[in-house]
KOLTOR-205485 format. One record per residue: x, y, z of N, C-alpha, C in turn. Coordinates in Angstrom, 1 decimal. Example, Ala and Ser with C-alpha at 12.3 -4.5 7.8 and 13.67 -1.06 7.14 Angstrom:
% KOLTOR-205485
VOFI    n_c1    n_c2    n_c3   ca_c1   ca_c2   ca_c3    c_c1    c_c2    c_c3
VOFI    13.2    -5.7     7.8    12.3    -4.5     7.8    13.2    -3.3     7.8
VOFI    12.8    -2.2     7.1    13.7    -1.1     7.1    12.9     0.0     7.9
//
This chain:
% KOLTOR-205485
VOFI    n_c1    n_c2    n_c3   ca_c1   ca_c2   ca_c3    c_c1    c_c2    c_c3
VOFI   159.9   146.3     6.6   161.1   146.1     5.9   161.8   144.8     6.2
VOFI   162.5   144.2     5.2   163.2   143.0     5.5   164.4   143.3     6.4
VOFI   164.9   142.2     7.1   165.9   142.4     8.1   167.0   141.3     7.8
VOFI   168.3   141.8     7.9   169.4   140.9     7.7   170.4   141.0     8.8
VOFI   171.0   139.9     9.2   172.2   139.9    10.0   173.4   139.7     9.1
VOFI   174.4   140.5     9.3   175.6   140.4     8.5   176.8   140.4     9.5
VOFI   177.6   139.3     9.5   178.7   139.3    10.4   179.9   139.8     9.6
VOFI   180.9   140.3    10.3   182.1   140.9     9.7   181.8   142.0     8.8
VOFI   180.9   143.0     9.3   180.4   144.0     8.4   181.1   145.3     8.5
VOFI   182.2   145.4     9.2   182.9   146.7     9.3   183.7   147.1     8.1
VOFI   184.0   146.1     7.3   184.9   146.3     6.1   184.7   145.2     5.1
VOFI   185.3   145.3     3.9   185.3   144.3     2.9   183.9   144.0     2.4
VOFI   183.7   142.7     2.1   182.5   142.3     1.4   181.3   142.5     2.3
VOFI   181.4   142.2     3.6   180.3   142.4     4.6   179.8   143.8     4.5
VOFI   180.7   144.8     4.6   180.4   146.2     4.6   179.7   146.6     3.2
VOFI   180.3   146.1     2.1   179.7   146.4     0.8   178.3   145.9     0.6
VOFI   178.1   144.6     1.1   176.8   144.1     1.0   175.8   144.8     1.9
VOFI   176.2   145.2     3.1   175.3   145.9     4.0   174.9   147.2     3.3
VOFI   175.9   147.9     2.7   175.5   149.2     2.1   174.5   149.0     0.9
VOFI   174.7   147.9     0.2   173.7   147.7    -0.9   172.3   147.4    -0.4
VOFI   172.2   146.6     0.7   170.9   146.3     1.3   170.3   147.5     1.9
VOFI   171.1   148.3     2.6   170.6   149.6     3.1   170.0   150.4     2.1
VOFI   170.6   150.5     0.9   170.1   151.3    -0.2   168.8   150.7    -0.8
VOFI   168.5   149.5    -0.5   167.3   148.9    -0.9   166.2   148.9     0.2
VOFI   166.5   149.5     1.3   165.4   149.6     2.3   165.5   148.6     3.4
VOFI   166.5   147.8     3.4   166.6   146.8     4.5   167.0   147.4     5.8
VOFI   166.6   146.7     6.9   167.1   147.0     8.2   168.2   145.9     8.5
VOFI   169.2   146.3     9.3   170.4   145.5     9.5   170.8   145.4    10.9
VOFI   171.3   144.2    11.2   172.1   143.9    12.4   173.5   143.5    11.9
VOFI   174.5   144.3    12.4   175.8   144.1    11.9   176.8   143.9    13.0
VOFI   177.8   143.1    12.8   178.8   142.9    13.8   180.2   142.9    13.3
VOFI   181.2   143.1    14.2   182.6   143.0    13.9   183.3   143.0    15.2
VOFI   184.6   142.6    15.2   185.3   142.5    16.5   185.7   143.9    17.0
VOFI   185.9   144.9    16.1   186.4   146.2    16.5   185.3   147.2    16.5
VOFI   185.0   147.8    17.6   183.9   148.6    17.8   183.9   149.9    17.0
VOFI   185.1   150.5    16.9   185.2   151.8    16.2   184.9   151.7    14.7
VOFI   185.6   150.8    13.9   185.2   150.7    12.5   183.8   150.2    12.3
VOFI   183.3   149.4    13.2   181.9   148.9    13.1   180.9   150.1    13.2
VOFI   181.1   150.9    14.2   180.2   152.1    14.4   180.3   153.1    13.2
VOFI   181.5   153.2    12.7   181.7   154.1    11.5   180.9   153.6    10.3
VOFI   181.0   152.3    10.1   180.2   151.7     9.0   178.7   151.8     9.3
VOFI   178.3   151.6    10.5   176.9   151.7    10.9   176.3   153.1    10.7
VOFI   177.1   154.1    11.0   176.7   155.5    10.7   176.4   155.7     9.3
VOFI   177.2   155.2     8.4   177.0   155.3     7.0   175.7   154.6     6.5
VOFI   175.5   153.4     7.1   174.2   152.7     6.8   173.0   153.5     7.3
VOFI   173.1   154.1     8.4   172.0   154.9     8.9   171.7   156.1     8.1
VOFI   172.8   156.7     7.5   172.7   157.8     6.7   171.9   157.5     5.4
VOFI   172.0   156.2     5.0   171.2   155.7     3.9   169.8   155.4     4.2
VOFI   169.4   155.6     5.4   168.0   155.4     5.8   167.7   154.1     6.5
VOFI   168.7   153.3     6.7   168.4   152.0     7.4   168.3   152.1     8.9
VOFI   167.5   151.2     9.5   167.6   151.0    10.9   168.7   150.0    11.1
VOFI   169.7   150.4    12.0   170.9   149.5    12.1   171.2   149.3    13.6
VOFI   171.4   148.0    13.9   171.9   147.7    15.3   173.3   147.2    15.1
VOFI   174.3   147.9    15.6   175.7   147.5    15.5   176.2   146.9    16.8
VOFI   176.6   145.6    16.8   177.0   145.0    18.0   178.4   144.4    17.9
VOFI   179.4   145.1    18.4   180.8   144.6    18.4   180.9   143.4    19.2
VOFI   181.7   142.4    18.7   181.8   141.2    19.5   182.4   140.1    18.6
VOFI   182.6   138.9    19.1   183.2   137.8    18.4   182.2   136.7    18.2
VOFI   182.0   136.3    17.0   181.0   135.3    16.6   181.2   134.0    17.3
VOFI   182.4   133.8    17.8   182.7   132.5    18.6   182.0   132.5    19.9
VOFI   181.6   133.7    20.4   180.9   133.8    21.7   179.4   133.6    21.5
VOFI   178.9   132.5    22.2   177.5   132.2    22.0   176.6   133.3    22.5
VOFI   177.0   134.0    23.5   176.2   135.1    24.0   176.1   136.2    23.0
VOFI   177.2   136.5    22.3   177.1   137.5    21.2   176.2   137.0    20.1
VOFI   176.3   135.8    19.7   175.4   135.3    18.7   173.9   135.4    19.1
VOFI   173.6   135.1    20.3   172.3   135.3    20.8   171.8   136.7    20.8
VOFI   172.8   137.7    21.1   172.4   139.1    21.0   172.1   139.5    19.6
VOFI   172.8   139.0    18.6   172.6   139.4    17.2   171.2   139.0    16.8
VOFI   170.8   137.7    17.2   169.5   137.3    16.8   168.4   138.0    17.6
VOFI   168.6   138.3    18.8   167.7   139.1    19.6   167.5   140.5    19.0
VOFI   168.5   141.1    18.5   168.4   142.4    17.8   167.6   142.3    16.6
VOFI   167.8   141.2    15.8   166.9   141.0    14.6   165.5   140.9    15.0
VOFI   165.2   140.1    16.0   163.9   140.0    16.5   163.3   141.3    16.9
VOFI   164.1   142.2    17.5   163.6   143.5    17.8   163.3   144.4    16.7
VOFI   163.9   144.1    15.5   163.6   144.9    14.3   162.4   144.3    13.5
VOFI   161.9   143.1    14.0   160.7   142.6    13.3   160.9   141.2    12.8
VOFI   162.1   140.6    12.9   162.2   139.2    12.4   163.5   139.1    11.7
VOFI   163.7   138.0    10.8   164.9   137.8    10.1   164.6   137.2     8.8
VOFI   165.1   137.9     7.7   164.9   137.4     6.4   166.2   136.8     5.8
VOFI   167.3   137.3     6.2   168.6   136.9     5.6   169.7   136.8     6.7
VOFI   170.4   135.7     6.8   171.5   135.6     7.7   172.8   135.4     6.8
VOFI   173.7   136.3     6.9   174.9   136.3     6.1   176.1   135.9     7.0
VOFI   176.7   134.7     6.8   177.9   134.3     7.5   179.1   134.7     6.7
VOFI   179.6   135.9     7.1   180.7   136.5     6.3   182.0   136.5     7.1
VOFI   181.9   136.7     8.4   183.1   136.8     9.3   184.0   135.5     9.1
VOFI   185.3   135.8     9.0   186.2   134.7     8.7   187.6   135.0     9.1
VOFI   188.4   134.0     9.5   189.8   134.2     9.8   190.6   133.2     9.0
VOFI   191.9   133.4     8.9   192.8   132.6     8.1   193.4   131.4     8.8
VOFI   193.7   131.6    10.1   194.4   130.5    10.8   195.9   130.6    10.8
VOFI   196.4   131.4     9.9   197.9   131.8     9.8   198.0   133.0     8.9
VOFI   198.8   134.0     9.3   199.0   135.2     8.5   200.5   135.5     8.5
VOFI   201.1   135.4     7.3   200.5   135.0     6.0   200.3   133.4     6.0
VOFI   199.6   132.9     5.0   199.3   131.5     4.9   200.6   130.7     4.8
VOFI   200.6   129.5     5.3   201.8   128.7     5.3   201.4   127.3     4.8
VOFI   202.5   126.5     4.5   202.2   125.1     4.1   201.7   124.3     5.2
VOFI   201.0   123.2     4.9   200.5   122.4     6.0   201.5   121.9     7.0
VOFI   202.7   121.7     6.5   203.8   121.2     7.4   204.1   122.2     8.5
VOFI   203.7   123.5     8.2   204.0   124.6     9.2   202.7   125.2     9.7
VOFI   201.6   124.6     9.4   200.3   125.2     9.9   200.2   125.1    11.4
VOFI   200.1   126.2    12.1   199.9   126.2    13.6   198.6   125.5    13.9
VOFI   198.6   124.5    14.7   197.4   123.8    15.0   196.4   124.7    15.8
VOFI   196.9   125.5    16.7   196.1   126.4    17.4   195.4   127.4    16.4
VOFI   196.1   127.8    15.4   195.5   128.7    14.4   194.4   128.0    13.6
VOFI   194.6   126.7    13.3   193.6   126.0    12.6   192.4   125.8    13.5
VOFI   192.6   125.5    14.7   191.4   125.4    15.7   190.6   126.7    15.7
VOFI   191.4   127.8    15.8   190.7   129.1    15.8   189.9   129.4    14.5
VOFI   190.5   129.0    13.4   189.8   129.2    12.1   188.6   128.3    12.0
VOFI   188.6   127.1    12.5   187.5   126.2    12.5   186.4   126.8    13.4
VOFI   186.7   127.4    14.5   185.7   128.0    15.4   185.0   129.1    14.7
VOFI   185.8   130.0    14.1   185.2   131.2    13.4   184.5   130.8    12.1
VOFI   185.1   130.0    11.3   184.6   129.7    10.0   183.6   128.6     9.9
VOFI   183.5   127.8    10.9   182.6   126.6    10.8   181.7   126.5    12.0
VOFI   182.2   126.5    13.2   181.4   126.3    14.4   180.5   127.5    14.6
VOFI   181.1   128.7    14.5   180.3   129.9    14.8   179.1   130.1    13.8
VOFI   179.3   129.9    12.5   178.2   129.9    11.6   177.1   128.9    11.9
VOFI   177.4   127.7    12.3   176.4   126.8    12.7   175.7   127.2    14.0
VOFI   176.4   127.8    14.9   175.8   128.3    16.1   174.9   129.4    15.8
VOFI   175.2   130.3    14.9   174.3   131.4    14.6   173.1   130.9    13.8
VOFI   173.3   129.9    13.0   172.1   129.3    12.3   171.2   128.7    13.3
VOFI   171.7   127.9    14.2   170.9   127.3    15.3   170.1   128.3    16.0
VOFI   170.7   129.4    16.4   170.1   130.5    17.1   169.0   131.2    16.3
VOFI   169.3   131.3    15.0   168.4   132.1    14.2   167.2   131.3    13.5
VOFI   167.3   129.9    13.6   166.3   129.1    12.9   164.9   129.4    13.2
VOFI   164.5   129.7    14.5   163.1   130.0    14.7   162.6   131.2    13.9
VOFI   163.5   132.2    13.8   163.1   133.4    13.0   163.1   133.1    11.5
VOFI   164.1   132.4    11.0   164.2   132.0     9.6   163.0   131.1     9.2
VOFI   162.6   130.3    10.0   161.5   129.4     9.7   160.1   130.0     9.8
VOFI   160.0   131.2    10.3   158.7   131.9    10.5   158.1   132.2     9.2
VOFI   156.9   131.7     8.8   156.3   131.9     7.5   155.8   133.4     7.5
VOFI   155.5   133.8     6.3   155.0   135.2     6.1   153.8   135.5     6.8
VOFI   152.9   134.6     7.0   151.6   134.9     7.6   151.8   135.3     9.1
VOFI   152.9   134.8     9.7   153.2   135.2    11.1   154.3   136.2    11.2
VOFI   154.9   136.6    10.0   155.9   137.6     9.9   155.6   138.7     8.9
VOFI   154.8   139.6     9.3   154.3   140.6     8.3   155.4   141.4     7.6
VOFI   156.6   141.4     8.2   157.7   142.2     7.6   158.2   141.6     6.3
VOFI   157.8   140.3     6.0   158.2   139.7     4.8   157.2   140.0     3.6
VOFI   156.1   140.5     3.9   155.1   140.6     2.8   155.5   141.6     1.7
VOFI   156.3   142.6     2.1   156.7   143.6     1.1   158.2   143.6     0.8
VOFI   158.8   142.4     1.1   160.2   142.3     1.0   160.6   142.6    -0.5
VOFI   161.5   143.6    -0.7   161.9   143.9    -2.1   162.7   142.8    -2.8
VOFI   163.2   141.9    -2.0   164.1   140.8    -2.7   163.3   139.6    -3.1
VOFI   162.0   139.6    -2.8   161.1   138.5    -3.3   160.6   138.9    -4.7
VOFI   160.9   138.1    -5.7   160.6   138.4    -7.0   159.2   138.1    -7.4
VOFI   158.8   138.3    -8.6   157.4   138.0    -9.1   157.0   136.6    -8.9
VOFI   158.0   135.7    -9.0   157.7   134.3    -8.9   157.9   133.8    -7.4
VOFI   158.0   134.7    -6.5   158.2   134.4    -5.1   159.6   133.7    -4.9
VOFI   160.6   134.4    -5.4   161.9   133.8    -5.5   162.4   133.1    -4.2
VOFI   162.4   133.7    -3.1   162.9   133.1    -1.9   161.7   132.4    -1.2
VOFI   160.5   132.9    -1.4   159.4   132.4    -0.8   159.1   133.1     0.6
VOFI   158.3   132.4     1.4   157.9   133.1     2.6   158.9   132.9     3.8
VOFI   159.9   132.1     3.5   160.8   131.8     4.6   162.2   132.5     4.4
VOFI   163.0   132.5     5.4   164.3   133.2     5.3   165.4   132.5     4.5
VOFI   166.5   133.1     4.4   167.7   132.6     3.6   168.9   132.7     4.4
VOFI   169.9   131.8     4.2   171.2   131.8     4.8   172.2   131.9     3.7
VOFI   173.1   132.9     3.7   174.1   133.1     2.8   175.5   133.0     3.5
VOFI   176.3   132.0     3.1   177.6   131.8     3.7   178.7   132.0     2.7
VOFI   179.7   132.8     3.0   180.8   133.2     2.1   181.9   132.1     2.2
VOFI   182.1   131.4     1.0   183.0   130.3     0.9   184.3   130.8     0.2
VOFI   184.9   129.9    -0.5   186.2   130.2    -1.2   186.4   129.2    -2.2
VOFI   187.2   129.5    -3.3   187.6   128.5    -4.2   188.6   127.5    -3.6
VOFI   189.2   127.9    -2.5   190.1   127.0    -1.8   189.4   125.9    -1.1
VOFI   188.0   126.0    -1.0   187.2   124.9    -0.5   187.2   123.7    -1.4
VOFI   187.4   123.9    -2.7   187.2   122.9    -3.7   188.5   122.6    -4.6
VOFI   189.5   123.5    -4.5   190.7   123.3    -5.3   191.9   123.3    -4.3
VOFI   193.0   122.6    -4.7   194.1   122.4    -3.9   195.2   123.4    -4.3
VOFI   195.4   124.5    -3.4   196.4   125.5    -3.6   197.4   125.4    -2.5
VOFI   198.7   125.5    -2.9   199.7   125.5    -1.8   199.5   126.6    -0.9
VOFI   199.7   126.3     0.4   199.5   127.2     1.6   198.1   127.5     2.0
VOFI   197.1   127.1     1.1   195.7   127.4     1.5   195.0   126.2     2.1
VOFI   195.8   125.2     2.5   195.2   124.0     3.0   194.4   124.1     4.3
VOFI   194.9   124.9     5.3   194.2   125.0     6.5   192.9   125.8     6.3
VOFI   193.0   127.0     5.7   191.9   127.9     5.5   190.9   127.2     4.6
VOFI   191.4   126.5     3.5   190.5   125.8     2.6   189.8   124.7     3.2
VOFI   190.4   124.0     4.2   189.7   122.9     4.9   188.5   123.5     5.7
VOFI   188.7   124.6     6.3   187.5   125.2     7.0   186.4   125.6     6.1
VOFI   186.7   126.1     4.9   185.7   126.5     4.0   185.0   125.3     3.3
VOFI   185.8   124.2     3.1   185.2   123.0     2.7   184.2   122.4     3.7
VOFI   184.5   122.5     5.0   183.6   122.1     6.0   182.4   123.0     6.0
VOFI   182.5   124.3     5.8   181.4   125.2     5.7   180.5   124.9     4.6
VOFI   181.1   124.5     3.4   180.3   124.1     2.3   179.5   122.9     2.6
VOFI   180.1   121.9     3.2   179.3   120.6     3.5   178.2   120.9     4.5
VOFI   178.6   121.7     5.5   177.6   122.1     6.5   176.4   122.8     5.8
VOFI   176.7   123.7     4.9   175.6   124.4     4.2   174.8   123.4     3.4
VOFI   175.4   122.5     2.7   174.7   121.5     1.8   173.8   120.7     2.7
VOFI   174.2   120.3     3.8   173.3   119.4     4.7   172.2   120.3     5.2
VOFI   172.5   121.5     5.6   171.4   122.4     6.1   170.3   122.6     5.0
VOFI   170.8   122.7     3.8   169.8   122.9     2.7   168.9   121.6     2.6
VOFI   169.4   120.5     2.8   168.6   119.2     2.8   167.7   119.2     4.0
VOFI   168.2   119.5     5.1   167.4   119.4     6.4   166.4   120.5     6.5
VOFI   166.6   121.7     5.9   165.7   122.8     6.0   165.2   123.2     4.6
VOFI   164.4   122.4     3.9   164.1   122.7     2.5   163.2   123.9     2.4
VOFI   162.6   124.4     3.4   161.8   125.6     3.3   162.7   126.9     3.1
VOFI   163.9   126.8     3.6   164.8   127.9     3.5   165.6   127.9     2.2
VOFI   166.1   129.0     1.9   167.1   129.1     0.8   168.5   129.1     1.5
VOFI   169.4   128.2     1.1   170.7   128.2     1.7   171.7   128.3     0.5
VOFI   172.5   129.3     0.5   173.5   129.5    -0.5   174.9   129.6     0.1
VOFI   175.9   129.0    -0.5   177.3   129.2    -0.2   178.0   129.6    -1.4
VOFI   178.7   130.7    -1.3   179.2   131.4    -2.5   180.7   131.6    -2.4
VOFI   181.4   131.3    -3.5   182.8   131.6    -3.7   182.8   133.0    -4.3
VOFI   183.3   134.0    -3.6   183.3   135.4    -4.1   184.5   135.7    -5.1
VOFI   185.5   134.8    -5.1   186.7   135.1    -5.9   187.6   136.0    -5.2
VOFI   188.8   136.2    -5.8   189.8   137.1    -5.2   189.2   138.5    -5.1
VOFI   189.5   139.2    -3.9   189.0   140.5    -3.7   190.1   141.3    -3.0
VOFI   190.0   142.6    -3.2   191.0   143.5    -2.5   190.5   143.8    -1.1
VOFI   190.8   142.8    -0.2   190.4   142.9     1.2   191.6   142.7     2.1
VOFI   191.4   143.1     3.4   192.4   142.9     4.4   192.8   141.5     4.6
VOFI   191.7   140.6     4.5   191.9   139.2     4.7   192.9   138.6     3.6
VOFI   192.6   139.0     2.3   193.5   138.5     1.3   194.9   139.1     1.4
VOFI   195.0   140.3     1.7   196.3   141.0     1.9   197.1   140.3     3.0
VOFI   196.4   139.8     4.1   197.1   139.1     5.1   197.5   137.7     4.7
VOFI   196.7   137.1     3.8   197.0   135.8     3.4   198.2   135.7     2.5
VOFI   198.3   136.6     1.5   199.4   136.7     0.6   199.8   138.1     0.4
VOFI   200.7   138.6     1.3   201.1   140.0     1.2   201.8   140.4    -0.1
VOFI   201.4   141.4    -0.7   202.1   141.9    -1.9   202.1   143.4    -1.8
VOFI   203.1   144.0    -2.5   203.2   145.5    -2.4   202.1   146.2    -3.1
VOFI   201.6   145.6    -4.2   200.5   146.2    -5.0   199.4   145.2    -5.2
VOFI   198.2   145.5    -4.6   197.1   144.6    -4.9   196.0   145.3    -5.7
VOFI   196.4   146.3    -6.4   195.4   147.1    -7.1   194.7   146.3    -8.2
VOFI   195.3   145.2    -8.6   194.7   144.4    -9.7   193.6   143.5    -9.2
VOFI   193.4   143.4    -7.9   192.3   142.6    -7.4   191.1   143.4    -7.4
VOFI   189.9   142.8    -7.7   188.7   143.6    -7.7   188.2   144.0    -6.3
VOFI   187.6   145.1    -6.2   187.0   145.5    -5.0   185.8   144.7    -4.6
VOFI   185.6   144.6    -3.3   184.4   143.8    -2.8   183.1   144.3    -3.4
VOFI   183.0   145.6    -3.7   181.7   146.1    -4.2   181.4   145.5    -5.6
VOFI   182.4   145.0    -6.3   182.2   144.4    -7.6   181.5   143.0    -7.5
VOFI   181.6   142.4    -6.3   181.0   141.1    -6.1   179.5   141.2    -5.6
VOFI   179.2   142.3    -5.1   177.8   142.5    -4.5   176.7   142.2    -5.5
VOFI   176.8   142.7    -6.8   175.7   142.4    -7.7   175.4   140.9    -7.8
VOFI   176.4   140.0    -7.7   176.2   138.6    -7.8   175.4   138.1    -6.6
VOFI   175.7   138.6    -5.4   174.9   138.2    -4.2   173.5   138.7    -4.3
VOFI   173.3   139.9    -4.8   172.0   140.5    -5.0   171.2   139.7    -6.0
VOFI   171.9   139.1    -7.0   171.1   138.3    -7.9   170.5   137.1    -7.3
VOFI   171.2   136.5    -6.3   170.6   135.4    -5.6   169.3   135.8    -4.9
VOFI   169.4   137.0    -4.3   168.2   137.5    -3.5   167.1   137.9    -4.5
VOFI   167.4   138.4    -5.6   166.4   138.9    -6.6   165.8   137.7    -7.4
VOFI   166.6   136.7    -7.7   166.2   135.7    -8.6   165.5   134.5    -7.9
VOFI   165.4   133.4    -8.6   164.8   132.2    -8.1   165.8   131.1    -7.9
VOFI   167.0   131.5    -7.5   168.1   130.5    -7.4   167.8   129.6    -6.2
VOFI   167.9   128.3    -6.5   167.7   127.3    -5.4   168.8   127.2    -4.5
VOFI   168.7   126.5    -3.4   169.8   126.3    -2.5   171.0   125.7    -3.3
VOFI   172.2   126.0    -2.9   173.3   125.4    -3.6   174.6   126.3    -3.5
VOFI   175.7   125.8    -4.1   176.9   126.5    -4.2   177.0   127.3    -5.5
VOFI   177.5   128.5    -5.3   177.6   129.4    -6.5   178.9   130.1    -6.5
VOFI   179.3   130.5    -7.7   180.6   131.2    -7.9   180.2   132.6    -8.4
VOFI   180.7   133.6    -7.7   180.3   135.0    -8.0   180.5   135.3    -9.5
VOFI   181.7   134.9   -10.0   182.0   135.3   -11.4   181.0   134.7   -12.4
VOFI   180.5   133.5   -12.1   179.5   133.0   -13.0   178.1   133.7   -12.8
VOFI   177.8   134.1   -11.6   176.6   134.9   -11.5   176.7   136.2   -12.2
VOFI   177.8   136.8   -12.1   178.1   138.1   -12.7   178.0   138.0   -14.2
VOFI   178.4   136.9   -14.8   178.3   136.7   -16.2   176.9   136.7   -16.7
VOFI   175.9   136.3   -15.8   174.5   136.3   -16.2   173.9   137.7   -16.1
VOFI   174.7   138.7   -15.5   174.2   140.0   -15.3   174.7   140.9   -16.5
VOFI   175.9   140.6   -16.9   176.6   141.5   -17.9   175.8   141.4   -19.3
//
């Protein structure tokens, strides 16, 4: 069975994607900072038939990142690394004139440095070709044309704030812009891999609620509505690059 690491998987988009992959027969390594919500999410994934390793911890911690990759190795390898864990740097968001510098440093560590550290740790598994990684031979996400190919994929969750200038989103948007550039260079340097960075759009998540608190956020789409766009990348022959979930969903409707 194919194996994925998903960070920030106790809630929101990470949890929704993990549930979809579990339903497709994937084995999963999931993490979050809070042990209780993570284990509750993991129990639901196991109920769907997935082998799941749930490791509470902070992606900023190099030892934790190493443990995530070691767990994937124990499940048979690594087909997909999802960099989903993210922080804002200020809650609620503030103008750059008021941006706490310590908050920006923390956001850079979680949103940029930690994903690179996890990629570096995971590269030996992601680079492993199918002939030395039998778990990829029957991967259900590889299409008739060998969509992803014999090597692994990296999916990083970006934001429209990485490419557009929105008031109060400057600090967070700067970290996502850095993540986008980092992903683009990784795609050039590791052409055997698929590297995707995706703007999921507004979602009804705790992160967005903390960014811009409102009394009623029912108008925002649920994270589950974005998952089909991410699955389309896995199922199709999409090359490495930046994608917008809404545009991918238009191709499904």
